[in-house]
Every structure is written in structure tokens, then in C-alpha cells.
Backbone and ligand atoms as CSV (ligand in chain L), in Angstrom:
chain,resi,resn,atom,element,x,y,z
A,1,UNK,N,N,0.841,-1.182,0.000
A,1,UNK,CA,C,0.000,0.000,0.000
A,1,UNK,C,C,0.878,1.235,0.000
A,2,UNK,N,N,0.513,2.191,-0.803
A,2,UNK,CA,C,1.265,3.446,-0.922
A,2,UNK,C,C,0.284,4.596,-0.752
A,3,UNK,N,N,0.541,5.429,0.245
A,3,UNK,CA,C,-0.366,6.543,0.544
A,3,UNK,C,C,-0.324,7.581,-0.581
A,4,UNK,N,N,-1.407,8.328,-0.752
A,4,UNK,CA,C,-1.415,9.408,-1.739
A,4,UNK,C,C,-0.728,10.652,-1.183
A,5,UNK,N,N,-0.227,11.472,-2.079
A,5,UNK,CA,C,0.352,12.742,-1.659
A,5,UNK,C,C,1.443,13.175,-2.617
A,6,UNK,N,N,1.943,14.376,-2.366
A,6,UNK,CA,C,3.000,14.914,-3.222
A,6,UNK,C,C,3.988,15.692,-2.361
A,7,UNK,N,N,5.199,15.813,-2.868
A,7,UNK,CA,C,6.192,16.760,-2.358
A,7,UNK,C,C,6.400,17.737,-3.500
A,8,UNK,N,N,5.929,18.964,-3.326
A,8,UNK,CA,C,5.892,19.881,-4.457
A,8,UNK,C,C,4.925,19.330,-5.489
A,9,UNK,N,N,5.366,19.177,-6.720
A,9,UNK,CA,C,4.495,18.595,-7.752
A,9,UNK,C,C,4.792,17.126,-8.010
A,10,UNK,N,N,5.715,16.535,-7.216
A,10,UNK,CA,C,6.103,15.144,-7.436
A,10,UNK,C,C,5.316,14.211,-6.515
A,11,UNK,N,N,4.720,13.188,-7.104
A,11,UNK,CA,C,3.872,12.253,-6.355
A,11,UNK,C,C,4.690,11.319,-5.468
A,12,UNK,N,N,4.055,10.867,-4.375
A,12,UNK,CA,C,4.664,9.881,-3.484
A,12,UNK,C,C,4.992,8.621,-4.276
A,13,UNK,N,N,6.105,8.002,-3.920
A,13,UNK,CA,C,6.624,6.859,-4.668
A,13,UNK,C,C,7.285,5.876,-3.720
A,14,UNK,N,N,7.517,4.687,-4.221
A,14,UNK,CA,C,8.339,3.732,-3.475
A,14,UNK,C,C,9.811,4.043,-3.729
A,15,UNK,N,N,10.674,3.460,-2.894
A,15,UNK,CA,C,12.113,3.701,-3.034
A,15,UNK,C,C,12.622,3.210,-4.389
A,16,UNK,N,N,12.101,2.098,-4.836
A,16,UNK,CA,C,12.477,1.551,-6.139
A,16,UNK,C,C,13.772,0.769,-6.077
A,17,UNK,N,N,14.002,-0.055,-7.090
A,17,UNK,CA,C,15.186,-0.910,-7.085
A,17,UNK,C,C,15.401,-1.572,-8.439
A,18,UNK,N,N,16.553,-2.164,-8.574
A,18,UNK,CA,C,16.851,-3.152,-9.611
A,18,UNK,C,C,17.013,-4.466,-8.875
A,19,UNK,N,N,16.528,-5.537,-9.431
A,19,UNK,CA,C,16.720,-6.815,-8.746
A,19,UNK,C,C,18.211,-7.153,-8.687
A,20,UNK,N,N,18.645,-7.628,-7.532
A,20,UNK,CA,C,20.060,-7.981,-7.356
A,20,UNK,C,C,20.467,-9.056,-8.361
A,21,UNK,N,N,19.572,-9.999,-8.622
A,21,UNK,CA,C,19.733,-10.926,-9.748
A,21,UNK,C,C,18.921,-10.280,-10.871
A,22,UNK,N,N,19.620,-9.491,-11.687
A,22,UNK,CA,C,18.949,-8.470,-12.501
A,22,UNK,C,C,18.028,-9.035,-13.567
A,23,UNK,N,N,18.206,-10.298,-13.948
A,23,UNK,CA,C,17.333,-10.823,-15.008
A,23,UNK,C,C,15.995,-11.320,-14.483
A,24,UNK,N,N,15.745,-11.183,-13.186
A,24,UNK,CA,C,14.481,-11.658,-12.628
A,24,UNK,C,C,13.370,-10.641,-12.895
A,25,UNK,N,N,12.261,-11.113,-13.436
A,25,UNK,CA,C,11.109,-10.267,-13.744
A,25,UNK,C,C,10.176,-10.179,-12.531
A,26,UNK,N,N,9.161,-9.350,-12.656
A,26,UNK,CA,C,8.189,-9.177,-11.574
A,26,UNK,C,C,6.844,-8.853,-12.196
A,27,UNK,N,N,5.780,-9.285,-11.558
A,27,UNK,CA,C,4.435,-8.973,-12.021
A,27,UNK,C,C,3.703,-8.212,-10.931
A,28,UNK,N,N,3.173,-7.054,-11.289
A,28,UNK,CA,C,2.341,-6.250,-10.383
A,28,UNK,C,C,0.903,-6.343,-10.852
A,29,UNK,N,N,-0.011,-6.334,-9.874
A,29,UNK,CA,C,-1.437,-6.362,-10.197
A,29,UNK,C,C,-2.120,-5.283,-9.365
A,30,UNK,N,N,-2.833,-4.390,-10.034
A,30,UNK,CA,C,-3.517,-3.302,-9.343
A,30,UNK,C,C,-4.753,-3.791,-8.616
A,31,UNK,N,N,-4.867,-3.452,-7.329
A,31,UNK,CA,C,-6.041,-3.837,-6.536
A,31,UNK,C,C,-6.923,-2.630,-6.235
A,32,UNK,N,N,-6.328,-1.463,-5.972
A,32,UNK,CA,C,-7.107,-0.256,-5.667
A,32,UNK,C,C,-6.239,0.964,-5.938
A,33,UNK,N,N,-6.909,2.058,-6.236
A,33,UNK,CA,C,-6.194,3.313,-6.459
A,33,UNK,C,C,-5.691,3.447,-7.890
A,34,UNK,N,N,-4.869,4.461,-8.083
A,34,UNK,CA,C,-4.400,4.809,-9.427
A,34,UNK,C,C,-2.910,5.104,-9.339
A,35,UNK,N,N,-2.132,4.316,-10.045
A,35,UNK,CA,C,-0.688,4.476,-9.944
A,35,UNK,C,C,0.015,4.422,-11.277
A,36,UNK,N,N,1.310,4.547,-11.185
A,36,UNK,CA,C,2.190,4.466,-12.352
A,36,UNK,C,C,3.389,3.609,-11.966
A,37,UNK,N,N,3.760,2.699,-12.847
A,37,UNK,CA,C,5.018,1.971,-12.707
A,37,UNK,C,C,6.050,2.707,-13.553
A,38,UNK,N,N,7.075,3.210,-12.884
A,38,UNK,CA,C,8.141,3.930,-13.566
A,38,UNK,C,C,9.297,2.959,-13.770
A,39,UNK,N,N,9.774,2.872,-14.998
A,39,UNK,CA,C,10.756,1.845,-15.375
A,39,UNK,C,C,11.901,2.490,-16.144
A,40,UNK,N,N,13.119,2.077,-15.828
A,40,UNK,CA,C,14.306,2.532,-16.566
A,40,UNK,C,C,15.180,1.330,-16.909
A,41,UNK,N,N,15.777,1.348,-18.091
A,41,UNK,CA,C,16.882,0.431,-18.359
A,41,UNK,C,C,18.178,1.154,-17.998
A,42,UNK,N,N,19.242,0.383,-17.850
A,42,UNK,CA,C,20.512,0.989,-17.466
A,42,UNK,C,C,21.113,1.811,-18.593
A,43,UNK,N,N,20.688,1.536,-19.834
A,43,UNK,CA,C,21.314,2.190,-20.991
A,43,UNK,C,C,20.437,3.249,-21.647
A,44,UNK,N,N,19.446,3.786,-20.935
A,44,UNK,CA,C,18.734,4.942,-21.469
A,44,UNK,C,C,17.265,4.781,-21.746
A,45,UNK,N,N,16.742,3.561,-21.642
A,45,UNK,CA,C,15.311,3.373,-21.859
A,45,UNK,C,C,14.505,3.825,-20.652
A,46,UNK,N,N,13.288,4.286,-20.902
A,46,UNK,CA,C,12.418,4.686,-19.799
A,46,UNK,C,C,10.967,4.521,-20.223
A,47,UNK,N,N,10.142,4.035,-19.303
A,47,UNK,CA,C,8.715,3.851,-19.556
A,47,UNK,C,C,7.947,4.231,-18.295
A,48,UNK,N,N,6.702,4.637,-18.496
A,48,UNK,CA,C,5.781,4.885,-17.383
A,48,UNK,C,C,4.460,4.239,-17.764
A,49,UNK,N,N,4.025,3.243,-16.989
A,49,UNK,CA,C,2.841,2.447,-17.317
A,49,UNK,C,C,1.827,2.587,-16.192
A,50,UNK,N,N,0.589,2.911,-16.544
A,50,UNK,CA,C,-0.448,3.082,-15.524
A,50,UNK,C,C,-0.769,1.761,-14.832
A,51,UNK,N,N,-1.043,1.860,-13.537
A,51,UNK,CA,C,-1.499,0.723,-12.729
A,51,UNK,C,C,-2.907,1.059,-12.249
A,52,UNK,N,N,-3.877,0.305,-12.719
A,52,UNK,CA,C,-5.262,0.498,-12.310
A,52,UNK,C,C,-5.824,-0.807,-11.777
A,53,UNK,N,N,-6.888,-0.754,-10.981
A,53,UNK,CA,C,-7.464,-1.986,-10.433
A,53,UNK,C,C,-7.834,-2.970,-11.537
A,54,UNK,N,N,-7.437,-4.205,-11.357
A,54,UNK,CA,C,-7.758,-5.249,-12.322
A,54,UNK,C,C,-6.771,-5.360,-13.463
A,55,UNK,N,N,-5.733,-4.529,-13.461
A,55,UNK,CA,C,-4.742,-4.562,-14.532
A,55,UNK,C,C,-3.411,-5.077,-14.004
A,56,UNK,N,N,-2.731,-5.863,-14.844
A,56,UNK,CA,C,-1.403,-6.358,-14.514
A,56,UNK,C,C,-0.354,-5.524,-15.235
A,57,UNK,N,N,0.768,-5.320,-14.590
A,57,UNK,CA,C,1.914,-4.642,-15.207
A,57,UNK,C,C,3.115,-5.570,-15.060
A,58,UNK,N,N,3.703,-5.914,-16.192
A,58,UNK,CA,C,4.854,-6.818,-16.207
A,58,UNK,C,C,6.138,-5.990,-16.205
A,59,UNK,N,N,7.013,-6.298,-15.259
A,59,UNK,CA,C,8.314,-5.638,-15.173
A,59,UNK,C,C,9.360,-6.654,-15.637
A,60,UNK,N,N,9.893,-6.486,-16.832
A,60,UNK,CA,C,10.886,-7.456,-17.304
A,60,UNK,C,C,12.167,-7.390,-16.466
A,61,UNK,N,N,12.969,-8.432,-16.536
A,61,UNK,CA,C,14.281,-8.368,-15.913
A,61,UNK,C,C,15.097,-7.222,-16.478
A,62,UNK,N,N,16.065,-6.761,-15.699
A,62,UNK,CA,C,17.002,-5.699,-16.106
A,62,UNK,C,C,16.388,-4.304,-16.148
A,63,UNK,N,N,15.199,-4.127,-15.592
A,63,UNK,CA,C,14.605,-2.784,-15.534
A,63,UNK,C,C,14.560,-2.311,-14.079
A,64,UNK,N,N,15.096,-1.130,-13.813
A,64,UNK,CA,C,14.911,-0.438,-12.535
A,64,UNK,C,C,13.427,-0.066,-12.460
A,65,UNK,N,N,12.807,-0.231,-11.297
A,65,UNK,CA,C,11.373,0.033,-11.214
A,65,UNK,C,C,10.962,0.568,-9.854
A,66,UNK,N,N,9.951,1.412,-9.894
A,66,UNK,CA,C,9.303,1.921,-8.685
A,66,UNK,C,C,7.858,2.186,-9.026
A,67,UNK,N,N,6.997,2.150,-7.991
A,67,UNK,CA,C,5.607,2.506,-8.215
A,67,UNK,C,C,5.338,3.866,-7.593
A,68,UNK,N,N,4.414,4.584,-8.210
A,68,UNK,CA,C,4.104,5.964,-7.859
A,68,UNK,C,C,2.592,6.071,-7.701
A,69,UNK,N,N,2.147,6.713,-6.626
A,69,UNK,CA,C,0.707,6.901,-6.428
A,69,UNK,C,C,0.296,8.243,-7.017
A,70,UNK,N,N,-0.408,8.234,-8.140
A,70,UNK,CA,C,-0.843,9.473,-8.790
A,70,UNK,C,C,-2.317,9.749,-8.528
A,71,UNK,N,N,-2.916,8.990,-7.616
A,71,UNK,CA,C,-4.334,9.159,-7.319
A,71,UNK,C,C,-4.558,9.865,-5.991
A,72,UNK,N,N,-5.826,9.965,-5.621
A,72,UNK,CA,C,-6.215,10.626,-4.373
A,72,UNK,C,C,-6.425,9.624,-3.238
A,73,UNK,N,N,-6.343,8.322,-3.558
A,73,UNK,CA,C,-6.563,7.283,-2.560
A,73,UNK,C,C,-5.309,6.406,-2.470
A,74,UNK,N,N,-5.306,5.500,-1.497
A,74,UNK,CA,C,-4.201,4.557,-1.404
A,74,UNK,C,C,-4.053,3.763,-2.704
A,75,UNK,N,N,-2.807,3.583,-3.124
A,75,UNK,CA,C,-2.512,2.666,-4.221
A,75,UNK,C,C,-2.206,1.308,-3.597
A,76,UNK,N,N,-2.974,0.302,-3.975
A,76,UNK,CA,C,-2.785,-1.035,-3.428
A,76,UNK,C,C,-2.439,-1.972,-4.582
A,77,UNK,N,N,-1.311,-2.646,-4.470
A,77,UNK,CA,C,-0.893,-3.590,-5.506
A,77,UNK,C,C,-0.506,-4.914,-4.872
A,78,UNK,N,N,-0.668,-5.949,-5.650
A,78,UNK,CA,C,-0.156,-7.279,-5.324
A,78,UNK,C,C,0.974,-7.536,-6.302
A,79,UNK,N,N,2.115,-8.011,-5.823
A,79,UNK,CA,C,3.219,-8.255,-6.740
A,79,UNK,C,C,3.925,-9.552,-6.381
A,80,UNK,N,N,4.505,-10.155,-7.375
A,80,UNK,CA,C,5.231,-11.400,-7.131
A,80,UNK,C,C,6.458,-11.458,-8.030
A,81,UNK,N,N,7.484,-12.100,-7.499
A,81,UNK,CA,C,8.762,-12.184,-8.198
A,81,UNK,C,C,9.490,-13.422,-7.683
A,82,UNK,N,N,10.498,-13.829,-8.417
A,82,UNK,CA,C,11.259,-15.018,-8.032
A,82,UNK,C,C,11.906,-14.809,-6.669
A,83,UNK,N,N,11.905,-15.841,-5.850
A,83,UNK,CA,C,12.383,-15.732,-4.472
A,83,UNK,C,C,13.851,-15.338,-4.381
A,84,UNK,N,N,14.629,-15.611,-5.405
A,84,UNK,CA,C,16.052,-15.285,-5.354
A,84,UNK,C,C,16.370,-13.938,-6.003
A,85,UNK,N,N,15.361,-13.148,-6.357
A,85,UNK,CA,C,15.591,-11.897,-7.112
A,85,UNK,C,C,16.437,-10.898,-6.316
A,86,UNK,N,N,16.111,-10.702,-5.049
A,86,UNK,CA,C,16.802,-9.696,-4.248
A,86,UNK,C,C,16.534,-8.295,-4.766
A,87,UNK,N,N,17.035,-7.294,-4.056
A,87,UNK,CA,C,16.836,-5.898,-4.460
A,87,UNK,C,C,18.103,-5.087,-4.247
A,88,UNK,N,N,18.484,-4.323,-5.263
A,88,UNK,CA,C,19.527,-3.308,-5.126
A,88,UNK,C,C,18.804,-1.971,-5.021
A,89,UNK,N,N,18.604,-1.506,-3.783
A,89,UNK,CA,C,17.877,-0.251,-3.573
A,89,UNK,C,C,18.772,0.961,-3.777
A,90,UNK,N,N,20.066,0.772,-3.639
A,90,UNK,CA,C,20.974,1.917,-3.693
A,90,UNK,C,C,21.251,2.402,-5.108
A,91,UNK,N,N,20.948,1.586,-6.110
A,91,UNK,CA,C,21.289,1.978,-7.479
A,91,UNK,C,C,20.621,3.297,-7.869
A,92,UNK,N,N,19.408,3.533,-7.366
A,92,UNK,CA,C,18.709,4.779,-7.705
A,92,UNK,C,C,19.351,5.954,-6.968
A,93,UNK,N,N,19.707,5.746,-5.704
A,93,UNK,CA,C,20.367,6.821,-4.949
A,93,UNK,C,C,21.696,7.192,-5.594
A,94,UNK,N,N,22.476,6.182,-5.992
A,94,UNK,CA,C,23.774,6.470,-6.631
A,94,UNK,C,C,23.600,7.256,-7.928
A,95,UNK,N,N,22.447,7.095,-8.577
A,95,UNK,CA,C,22.195,7.754,-9.864
A,95,UNK,C,C,21.530,9.127,-9.705
A,96,UNK,N,N,21.318,9.559,-8.470
A,96,UNK,CA,C,20.636,10.843,-8.277
A,96,UNK,C,C,19.148,10.771,-8.557
A,97,UNK,N,N,18.599,9.547,-8.461
A,97,UNK,CA,C,17.174,9.343,-8.731
A,97,UNK,C,C,16.984,8.665,-10.075
A,98,UNK,N,N,15.751,8.310,-10.351
A,98,UNK,CA,C,15.461,7.685,-11.650
A,98,UNK,C,C,15.509,8.739,-12.749
A,99,UNK,N,N,15.474,8.286,-13.988
A,99,UNK,CA,C,15.667,9.175,-15.144
A,99,UNK,C,C,14.574,10.243,-15.251
A,100,UNK,N,N,13.350,9.859,-14.846
A,100,UNK,CA,C,12.220,10.786,-14.933
A,100,UNK,C,C,11.529,10.919,-13.589
A,101,UNK,N,N,10.858,12.048,-13.421
A,101,UNK,CA,C,10.006,12.317,-12.268
A,101,UNK,C,C,8.561,12.184,-12.726
A,102,UNK,N,N,7.678,11.753,-11.821
A,102,UNK,CA,C,6.238,11.704,-12.106
A,102,UNK,C,C,5.593,12.855,-11.350
A,103,UNK,N,N,5.033,13.784,-12.105
A,103,UNK,CA,C,4.570,15.041,-11.516
A,103,UNK,C,C,3.116,15.333,-11.898
A,104,UNK,N,N,2.487,16.180,-11.092
A,104,UNK,CA,C,1.104,16.594,-11.333
A,104,UNK,C,C,1.061,17.635,-12.438
A,105,UNK,N,N,-0.009,17.555,-13.260
A,105,UNK,CA,C,-0.204,18.536,-14.321
A,105,UNK,C,C,-1.369,19.465,-14.026
A,106,UNK,N,N,-2.087,19.222,-12.962
A,106,UNK,CA,C,-3.297,19.983,-12.675
A,106,UNK,C,C,-4.524,19.110,-12.814
A,107,UNK,N,N,-4.583,18.333,-13.891
A,107,UNK,CA,C,-5.705,17.399,-14.060
A,107,UNK,C,C,-5.224,15.974,-14.312
A,108,UNK,N,N,-3.992,15.680,-13.986
A,108,UNK,CA,C,-3.455,14.336,-14.196
A,108,UNK,C,C,-1.982,14.300,-13.852
A,109,UNK,N,N,-1.261,13.435,-14.549
A,109,UNK,CA,C,0.166,13.285,-14.272
A,109,UNK,C,C,0.936,13.261,-15.584
A,110,UNK,N,N,2.207,13.522,-15.469
A,110,UNK,CA,C,3.101,13.375,-16.606
A,110,UNK,C,C,4.482,13.069,-16.071
A,111,UNK,N,N,5.402,12.749,-16.962
A,111,UNK,CA,C,6.789,12.592,-16.559
A,111,UNK,C,C,7.589,13.769,-17.079
A,112,UNK,N,N,8.642,14.086,-16.346
A,112,UNK,CA,C,9.583,15.089,-16.844
A,112,UNK,C,C,10.986,14.644,-16.452
A,113,UNK,N,N,11.985,15.025,-17.217
A,113,UNK,CA,C,13.348,14.588,-16.914
A,113,UNK,C,C,13.794,15.037,-15.522
A,114,UNK,N,N,14.468,14.137,-14.831
A,114,UNK,CA,C,15.028,14.439,-13.520
A,114,UNK,C,C,16.398,15.097,-13.730
A,115,UNK,N,N,16.540,16.370,-13.421
A,115,UNK,CA,C,17.808,17.049,-13.683
A,115,UNK,C,C,18.966,16.539,-12.833
A,116,UNK,N,N,18.661,15.785,-11.768
A,116,UNK,CA,C,19.719,15.282,-10.890
A,116,UNK,C,C,20.194,13.876,-11.285
A,117,UNK,N,N,19.547,13.264,-12.281
A,117,UNK,CA,C,19.928,11.907,-12.683
A,117,UNK,C,C,21.295,11.936,-13.378
A,118,UNK,N,N,22.207,11.082,-12.906
A,118,UNK,CA,C,23.577,11.085,-13.435
A,118,UNK,C,C,23.931,9.812,-14.190
A,119,UNK,N,N,22.938,8.901,-14.339
A,119,UNK,CA,C,23.215,7.631,-15.005
A,119,UNK,C,C,23.417,6.523,-13.990
A,120,UNK,N,N,23.068,5.315,-14.385
A,120,UNK,CA,C,23.156,4.171,-13.479
A,120,UNK,C,C,24.540,3.552,-13.520
A,121,UNK,N,N,25.036,3.184,-12.340
A,121,UNK,CA,C,26.327,2.513,-12.222
A,121,UNK,C,C,26.119,1.237,-11.401
A,122,UNK,N,N,26.483,0.120,-11.984
A,122,UNK,CA,C,26.441,-1.137,-11.248
A,122,UNK,C,C,27.697,-1.255,-10.406
A,123,UNK,N,N,27.562,-1.788,-9.190
A,123,UNK,CA,C,28.740,-2.065,-8.368
A,123,UNK,C,C,29.351,-3.367,-8.847
A,124,UNK,N,N,30.653,-3.465,-8.811
A,124,UNK,CA,C,31.346,-4.698,-9.252
A,124,UNK,C,C,31.179,-5.757,-8.199
L,1,LIG,FE,FE,11.083,-5.586,-7.849
């Protein structure tokens, strides 16, 4: 469950991660609320996919991911992933955040480039 709210124009989000075993995928299923799955590849790809009740969102392996609550109510999701996937939570912090921010437009949401993003670096 992710509470609704914003800091400035940026919506509340999860910390986000890349799976420590990076090729492990994950499936999210929307149960309540209105959200966005924000996804980045390490080499420049980026996607933002809506999460709504009754809809599944597939997160392929090798994608950094976080969920964002863009609604007025709690975002509730069910998710499952391989037990050995693990999480590298620090990869986003080392990069100055994900490539894009999810922000309010007045009547919805959009993404905009994160000026503090410096690129992803894997630890050896
Ligand atoms: Fe995950």
C-alpha cells in the first residue's frame, strides 16, 4: 500500500530498485487506487505504465522500477517475483534518482526529466 500525496508537484513513490539478480522479472497487479510503474533500463530506456485496479503490469528483468501513487486514494498492488531476485535499492540513490520524475499537471500526471539523474552505475 502506498499513501497518496505529493512533495511539491512530485507524487509519493516507493524507493524503487533493480533486482540484485537483474534478469528476474516481476508482475504487479492493481487492486485499488491509481498508480504508475516507472521503469528505466541501465542504458537509457524509460517507460511509465499506468497501474489500475484489475490490470497487470509486467516488469521485465534488467529494468529499474518503482511505483508511484498518482491518485487521491491509497494505491494497493499485489506483486510477485522469483524468491532469489533480491533488491539493489541503492542503485537509484547512486544515480541521483530515476531518469524521470512523475509530476502533477493539474488534471493528471506526466513525466519530466530528472535534472539530478547522473546515469546508473552497477557495483562490481
Ligand atoms: Fe522488484
